[in-house]
N, C-alpha and C positions, 0 to 999 in steps of 0.2 A: 453226262448232262445233255446228250443229244436226244434222249427219249422224253416223251411228254410226261408230265406229272400224273402219276396214277391216281392221286387223291383229288385232282381237279374235276369239278363237275360243271357241266355246261360248256359254253363256248370259250370262256376265258382260259387261256393257256399262257404260261410265262416261261422265261429262260431261253438260253441260246438253242439254236437248231430248230426252232419252231417254223413250220411251213406256213406261208401265207400270212404274213404280218410284218410289222416294222422290226427291223433288227434290234437286238438288245443294246442297251447303252454300254459303251466301252468296247464294243466289238467292231472290227473293221467292216466297212461297207464296200461292196463291189461296185462303186460308182464308175470308176474308170480304171483299167489296168495300169499299174505303175503310179497311180495317184496316191499320195499319202493318206492314210486313214486317221481319223481324229484320235488323239491320245497315244499314238504309236510313234516311236522315235523315227526321225527322218535323217537321212545322211546329209550332213551340212556340206556346203561348198568348201573346196580346199582353201585353207587359210593362206593368204598372201600378205606378209607384213609389209607395210608401206610407211614412208615418211609423209608429212603433210604435203598435199598437192599430188598424191598418187605416185611418187617416185619410189621405186623398189629399194629396199634396204640392201646395202652391199653385204656380201657374205662375211661372217665373222671369222677371223683367223686367230691362231694362238699368239700370245704376246711375243714380240721380237726378243731375241736373246734368251729364249726359253731354255730349260735344262734343269739341272740339279741346283738346289739352293746353295749359294756360297756362304751365306750368313743369315742367322735368324735371331732377332731380339724381340721377344714378346710376339706381337702380331705384325712386326716389321720384318720383311724377308728381302734379301738381295739375291736376284737371279739375273745372271748375265750382266747387262748394262742398265738394269732397271731396279727400282725399289718398289716392292709390291706391298701396299697397305690396304686396310679396309676402305680408306678414303679414296683410293685410286692409285694408279701407277705413277711413279715419278722417275725422272732421269737420274742415274747414279752420278754422272759427271757434274761436279760442282755442288753436290749436296753438303749441307751443313748439319753436323751431328752434335748434340749436346746431351749431357746427363746431369741429373741432380740427385744427390743422396738424401732421401727422406726417411732413412731408417735409423734406428737407435738400438744400442746394445746396453742392457741393464745387467748389473751384477748384484746378486742378493744372496743372503744366507738361507739355505733351505730349512724347512721346518724339521726335517729329520736331524739336522745338526744340533738344533736347540734341544730337542728331546733327548738325544744321546748325551749331550753335555750335562743335562740335569741328572740323568740316570747314573753316569759314570763320575759325577762330582764326588761321590763318596770315596772312590779309590784314589787317594793321593793327588787330588786335583788333576788327574789325567783326563778327565772329561772336558777340560777347557780346550784341549787340542781340537775337539770337534767343531769349535767355533771358528776355526780357520777354513772350513769348507765353504766354497763359493759356487754359485750356479749362474751361468751367463745365458741370457735369452735375447734374441734379436728379433725385432718386429719392425714393420714398415715396408716401404717400397722404394725402388729406384726408378725415377722418371727419365725415359729416353725420348728425345724429340729429334725429328729430322725435317729439314726444310729444303725443298728443291723444286724447280720449275713452277714457282708461284704457289705451291701447295705446302701444307704443314701438317704433320701428324705426330701425335704423342702417345706413348704407351707406358704402362706401369709394370715393373717386374718385381715380384715379391722378394724381399730380402730373407734368405733362409739362414744366413750366418754372417759373422762379421767380415768375411772375405768376399761376399757377394758383390760389393761395389768394385773391388779390384778386378773381378772376373768380367763384369759389365764394361769397365773401362778398357780392358784388353780387347774385347770384342768391338768396342766403339772405335778404338785406335785402328784396328784392322779395317773397319768400314771407312774411316777417314782416308786411309791409304788407298782404298779402292776408288774413292771419289775424286782423286786428283787426276 
């Protein structure tokens, strides 16, 4: 593009690299060395985070008592002497733990049992034994709450079976023993 347009006639010539004319729109101008050109990225000044009033922000450190998680229930994690939740960190000492079972287990006869009972009814009433088949399904959640240091957080743990609440209570009792 530094060569003139071969099809241009007369004095009008366009494009970059033309001698003796105004520079093309969008191309840097050599106004002053080191001065930013219009439309080109400039290096921003280094960012210095500050608090109101121009006070520098103190460096952020890892949470005290860090290390491997001791206990985890939903999105509540116990690490060292802290309880870490999405709502913020809480002290472990003096924490109050609660759980509420909001799950239910239903027992019903599956459709297969009814179909087999009807089909095998012909053979000496043997098909009636299929009506003894039962199917258990557990649905719902277990709500775990923790309160400590003026903060409160609650989480829901899905119930996958009838024994899920006993497992959560075992974990909760361990957390209570750590909180003393």
